[in-house]
N, C-alpha and C positions, 0 to 999 in steps of 0.2 A: 632529411626531406623538409622542405619549407612548408609553412602553414598554408600557403596558397596552393601548393601542389597537393597536399593532403585534402584540402577543401574541394579541389577539382575532382580528385579521385572519389571522394565521398559522394559528390553530386552525380558523378557518372554511375556509380553503383546504384543510387536511388532511382535513376532513370530506367534501369533494366527491369522490365516487368514480366518477361517470359524467360523462365529458367528451366534447365534440364533437371529432372528428378534423378539424382545419382544414388540415393539410398532411400529405403523405406523402413521405418520402425513401426511395427504394428503391435498394439497391446489391447488388452481387455481388462476392465476394472469392475469390481463389484460395487454397486451403488448402496445396496442394503442387503443384509443377510437373507439369502433365499430369493431375492428379487432379481429382476433383469439387470444385466450389466450394461456397460457402455464400451464401444470400440473406439479407439483412436488410431489414426494413421499419421505419423509424423513424416512429412516429406522433407528430405534433406536435399536442398537445391544447389546445383553447381559446386559439388564437393564441400558443402558447408558454408558457402558464401551467404546463404539465406535458408530459411526453413518456414514451413507452414503446417499447421495441424488440422486434419479433417476429423469430423465426428460422424462417421457414417452409421446408418442403421445396420442391423445384422444382414439384411438382404443386400443392401448396397455394398457392404464390406465383402461379401462373397463375390459379387460381380466385379468389384474393383480388383480383388486378388486374381481373378481369372484374366482380366484385361492386362494386368501387370505381367502375368505369366505368359500370356499369348502374344505379347507385343515385343518389339525390338527396343522399347524404351518409352519414356513419357516426358512431356513438357508441362509446366504449370504456369498459367498466366495469372499472376497475383492481382492485377488490376480488375480482371473480369471474373476471377475465382473459377477458372476453367482448367480441368485436367485433360490433356490431349495425348492420346496414345498413337504411336507410329508403327507402321508395318505390322499390323495385326494379322496373325496367322488365321486363315479361314478354314483350315482343315482340322 
């Protein structure tokens, strides 16, 4: 592949700001012994084409997990830092 083609592909990838969340890696880490911990959600976007890490509070983590479970999927807008869920079950 030519350098020009590779450059065009790279610029095209950089222009994509809304991507599908295809995997979610959730973790919790201890900050200090006996103290409160921290949650991290690593969003894997478009099968690994990109990723983003969220640092939700415990309350937000619980709500986000329910939204992921009750929806048909999610999209993440990197430019606005917005996580959007689709077809959320209301029952």
